[in-house]
N, C-alpha and C positions, 0 to 999 in steps of 0.2 A: 720310296723307290725313285731312282734318278729319272729325270725327264728324258724323253726320247727325242734326240735331235732330228730336225727336219730340214731338208735342202729343197728349195724350189728351183727347178731348171726351166728357164724360159728362153725365148729367142724367136725370131720371125720364121715363117714357113721356110723350110729348106736350109736352115742355118747349121744343122748338124746335131740337134738335140738327141735324136734317136741313135745316131752313131755313138755318141758319148755314153748314152744310157745303156746301149747294148754292151759296150765295153765294161761298164760297171756291173752289169748283170751276169756276164759270162766269165769275167776274170776270176782266177782262183785266189781271191783276197782274204778268204776266211771270215769275212764279215757277213752277218745276216741282215740283209737290207730289204725292206718292203718298198716296192715301187708302185706309186699310184699313177696310172695312165689317165690323162684327162679326156681322151677321145679315142674313138675308133675311126678308122679311115685310112687314107693313104699314108698318114704319118705314123701309124701304129708300128710297134716293134714287129720285126719280121715274123711271118706266120709260123716259122719253125720254133720260135720262142713263145709267142703268145697267139693262141688260136682264137679268132674273134667270134666263132660261132659256139664256143663252149658255154654251157649253162652255169658253170662254176664261176663265181665272181673273183675268187682268189686262187691263184695258181702257184704251186710250189716249184721252185727252179732247182736244177740239179746241183747248183753250188750253194744251196742254202738260202738264196734270195727268194722272196715271194713277190708275185705281181698281182695287182688287182686293178680293176677298171671302175671309173666313177659311173655308176648307173643312176645315182641320185646326186645330192650335192656333196661337196667335199667334207662338210661337217659330219654328215651321216657316215660317210666312208671311214673317216678317222675314228669316230666313235666305235664303229664295228671292229676295226683293227685293234683298237685299245681294249675292247671287251674280250675279244678272242685271245689276246695276249695275256690278259689277267687270268683267264680261265685255263691257261696252259695249252690252248688249241693251236696257237701260233707262236713262233719264237723269232723275234727280230730285234735288232739293236738300234736301227735308225730307219728313217723314211725319206724317199726321194719322190717329189711330185713333179711330173712332167706336164707343163701347161700346154694347151693348144697354142699354135703359132700366132694366133690372132688375139691372145688373151692379154688383158691388163693384169699384171701381177698384184696390183693393190688389194683387190678383194680377197685374193688367195692369202696374202700376208695377214690381212686383218682377221681372218678366221681364227688365228692363233691368239688373238687378244680379246675378241668379242665374246667368246664362249668359255665359261669357267671350266667345264668338263675337259675341253680340249687343252686349255692353258695348264690344267693340273696334270696332264699326261705328256704333252708334247712341248718342245722348245724350238722355235724357229731359229735355225742356225744361220742360214744365209740364202741370198737369191743369186743364182748364177745365170748370166745372160750370154748366150752365144750370138755372135754377130758374123754374118756371111760377108767376107771382105769384098767379094765380087759384086754382090747385089745390094749391099748396105747403103751406099750413097743414095740410090733411088728410093729404097724403102724408107730411109730416114726422111727424105724429102716428102714422100707421099703419104706415109702411114703414121698416124699418131701412136698406134699401138707399139710400133717399132721404137719410137722415141721414148715412150713410157718404159719399155723394157730396159732400155739403157739407163734411164733415170733411176730406176729401182735397184740396179745391180750393186751387189757387194763385190763381185768379181766378174770381169768380162773376158770371155774366151773368143778370139777372132779366128774363125775357120776360113778355109779356102784362100789363105794368104798367098799360096803359091800361084794363084790364078791372076794376081794383080802385080803391077810394078812396085818397086820399093817406094817410089814417090807417091803412088796412090795409097799404099798402106800407111805411109807416114801422114798423109792428109787425113785419112780416116781416123787414125789414132789421135791426132790433134783435135779432130771434131768430137770424138767420144770423150776426150778429156775435158773439153769445153763444156759438154753437157753434164758430165759426172766426174768431177776430179777426185772423188773419194774411192773409186773402184779401180784396183790394179787391172792392167790389161796384159793378156798373154796370147800370142799367136799359137794355135794348136793345129796339129796335122792329123786328120782322120780320127778325131776324138782321143788321141793319145795323151791323156792327162793322168798324172799320178793321183791316187785317191787322196793324198795329203793336200792336193790343190783343190779338192772338191769338198771334203768333209772337215768338220770342226774348225771352220774359218772364224766363227764367232763374229760374223759381220753384222748380225742383227740383234743387238742386245736391248730391245725395248724393255723387257723385264730383266733388267741389268743383272747386278750381282756377278757379272762375268768380267773377265779382264777387259780393260779398255784396249782398243786397237792401237798398238804402239805407233804404227805409221801415221795415224791421224794426228799425233802430236808433233810429228816432224814438220819442219818447214816445208812449204809447198814446193820449194826449189829442188827437193831431193831427187825427183825423177822427171821433172819437165821444166827445167830452168828457162828454156826459151819460150815457155808458154805462161810463165807465172804472172806476167802483168795482166793477163785476162782475169785473174782472181784476186790480185793484190793491189788493185787500183784504189784511188781515194774513194771515200764512201759515196761521194756524189756522182761518180762516173758511171756510165752505162757500159756493159760488157763489151759492146762493139764500139769502142772509142775510136773516133775517126783517125787519130794519129797512129793507130796500129794497123790501119788497113793496108798501107803500102808494104809494111813489113810482113804481114801475115794474111794479106787479102785472099790469097789462093785457098786458105783454109776456111775462110769465113764469108764467102760470097753467099752461102745459104744463111738463113736466119731461123734457126731451130726455135720452136716455141718452148722446148725443154732446155732450160739453162741453169747454170749454177752460179752462186756468188758466195763470198766468204766475208764474215764480219769478224774483226779483231779489235780488242781493246785491252789496255793495261789497267784500266780502272775496274773496280769491283762492281758487280751488279747489285741492285737493291732487289731482294727476293720477291717482295710483294708487287713492286712495279713490273718486274719481268713476268711474273705469273699472270698479272692482269693483261699485259700487252700481248703475250703469246696466246692467251685464251681468246682474246678478241680477234687476233689475226687468224687463228685456226678456225674460229667460228665462220669467218668470212671466206677465207681462201683455202680451207682444209682440203677440198677435193682436188685442188690444183697443186698442193704441196706433196710431192712424191716422197722425198726423204729429207730429213733435216737432223742435224747431229751437232753436238757441241761438247767442249770441255770448258767449264765456266769457273771463273773466280767470283765467288759469291760472298757478300758481306755476312759476317757472323759465323763463318766456318773456316777452319784452316785446312779443309780438305777440298780437293777438286770435286766439282759437281758434274757428273756425266749425264748428258741429256740427249734424247733421241726421239724421233717421231716419224710416223707415216700417216699421211692424210690427217684426219682429225684426232688421231691417237698420239698422245705424248707420254713419255715416262722419264723420270730422272732419278738418280741415285748418287750417294756419296762415293767418291772414288778415293784414291790414295791421298795422303797428306802432301801438300806442296813441299818439295825438298828445300833444305837450307840453301839460300842463294839462287833458287830457281825463279825465273821471271814469272810472275802470276799473270799470264796472258790468257784472256778469254778468247776462244776461237769457235765460231759456228759456221757450218756450211749448210746452205739451202739449195735443194734441187727441186725445181718445179716447172709448171707450165705457165708462162707469161706472168710470173709473180711481179708485184710492184716493188722492185728492188729499192727504190729511193724511200718509199714509205717504211719498208721493213728496217732498213739501215738507220734511218732517222729515229724511228721508234725505239730501236734497241739502244741507240745513243742516249735517249731520254730516260732509259731505265738504269743508267749507270749512277753510281754514287758520285756526287759533285767533285 
């Protein structure tokens, strides 16, 4: 039986998660979606959709969706949904989990890789993060949860963009790109997002065997050329290089602890050295490593090696064969909290074949 895709919907309090979710639940899209609500309270779906005093944990919706609330932990709820589906008591094709606005998505994502029963039933498709354009600058300054939510994102939706000036929106987009260059950004109005932009994004292929994200292989310049130097600097440089301050100082007067950097090399990696180094790094810095991902040129294989991780969990898989004449360029992106960039970049350099 095919794995059931799961989408995690996250974002700080008031960012518009419920508006987006309500649209997904009430639209006549013909898909049977199970929605797991992470909390009851002022952020729960409107009472006409989900009645909080019901004794039933799972509620069938008029358009074929079902809604359930986490009374225990996520693992137990997923096991319950999976069991009911296998017995023919529930029919659904995919799951959406709405996290509380103060949640770190990391432990939610890890649930899908730590538990065999869950991993055999569900596939984590992607993490969607909503960012409130009006309040995000302060939230990102003050709340680490908001920064982590951005760092984990596979897709960022910016809500309430109509409440800020074009310059403020541009500054926010630069800041988000600086924190997480691998997540596409889109301004959305009142949760009006097509389901194609929400589902089957395949952004999270830790248990790979999925298509590699084609955009990841493109040059960084394809959608933010004016920002590329922040990620394309020499290996020894720090992201906030002083020479860039005059040019982009208005974007970077804050100093977010969630940052990203990219490693590139035309040399092949030594598999044993790389495995040892990454194992040691993850052992020490794993809790601060939000997402890391790479397409690697590995000695001993003519195929690309697709590599991805979240916190202490890493996975790699063989991808397509390098095409004739294609430059065998290894490229890795790291997104994390105060990661020692120099140590990581120098260590990776030492894992290359001479």
